[in-house]
KELOKOL-86819 format. One record per residue (C-alpha): x, y, z. Coordinates in Angstrom, 1 decimal. Example, Ala and Ser with C-alpha at 12.3 -4.5 7.8 and 13.67 -1.06 7.14 Angstrom:
2
[site [12.3 -4.5 7.8]]
[site [13.7 -1.1 7.1]]
% end
This chain:
64
[site [26.6 7.7 -2.7]]
[site [24.4 4.7 -4.2]]
[site [26.4 6.1 -7.3]]
[site [30.2 5.9 -5.6]]
[site [29.7 3.0 -3.8]]
[site [28.7 1.1 -7.4]]
[site [31.5 3.5 -9.3]]
[site [33.7 2.0 -7.4]]
[site [32.7 -1.5 -7.5]]
[site [33.3 -1.6 -10.9]]
[site [29.4 -1.1 -12.2]]
[site [28.3 1.7 -14.9]]
[site [27.0 4.6 -12.9]]
[site [24.5 4.9 -15.0]]
[site [23.0 1.5 -13.3]]
[site [23.8 3.4 -10.2]]
[site [21.9 6.3 -11.3]]
[site [18.8 3.2 -12.9]]
[site [19.0 1.4 -9.0]]
[site [18.4 5.0 -7.0]]
[site [15.3 6.0 -9.2]]
[site [13.9 2.6 -9.2]]
[site [14.5 2.5 -4.9]]
[site [13.0 6.0 -4.9]]
[site [9.9 5.4 -7.3]]
[site [10.0 2.2 -5.0]]
[site [9.9 3.5 -1.8]]
[site [7.3 6.6 -2.7]]
[site [5.2 4.2 -4.3]]
[site [4.5 1.4 -1.1]]
[site [4.6 4.8 1.6]]
[site [1.6 6.1 -0.7]]
[site [-0.2 2.8 -0.8]]
[site [-3.0 3.5 1.7]]
[site [-5.8 0.9 3.0]]
[site [-9.4 1.9 1.7]]
[site [-11.0 3.9 5.0]]
[site [-13.8 1.1 6.3]]
[site [-17.2 3.0 6.2]]
[site [-18.9 3.3 9.2]]
[site [-21.8 0.8 10.7]]
[site [-24.9 3.2 11.2]]
[site [-25.6 1.7 15.1]]
[site [-29.1 -0.9 14.4]]
[site [-27.1 -2.5 11.6]]
[site [-28.2 -5.8 10.8]]
[site [-25.4 -8.2 11.6]]
[site [-24.3 -11.4 9.6]]
[site [-24.4 -14.4 11.3]]
[site [-20.8 -15.1 12.0]]
[site [-20.1 -11.7 12.5]]
[site [-18.1 -10.3 9.8]]
[site [-20.4 -8.7 7.7]]
[site [-23.4 -6.0 8.3]]
[site [-26.5 -5.1 6.4]]
[site [-26.6 -1.7 4.8]]
[site [-30.2 -2.0 3.4]]
[site [-28.9 -2.7 -0.2]]
[site [-26.0 -5.3 0.3]]
[site [-23.6 -6.9 3.2]]
[site [-20.5 -4.6 3.9]]
[site [-17.3 -6.0 5.9]]
[site [-16.8 -4.7 9.3]]
[site [-12.2 -4.8 8.3]]
% end
């Protein structure tokens, strides 16, 4: 349908195809993007004074 609309507006059909592919690739890339899963905080872990980090024994890790 996009190709038909763009062709009716005087645009070459190759532009419509290229535009559709770009939109499709962008949508798939955004859909597949996921936030990293935070490391679960063990019971009794040391928490930083500001409450944003916990100590894993080797380094500070974010709660988020």
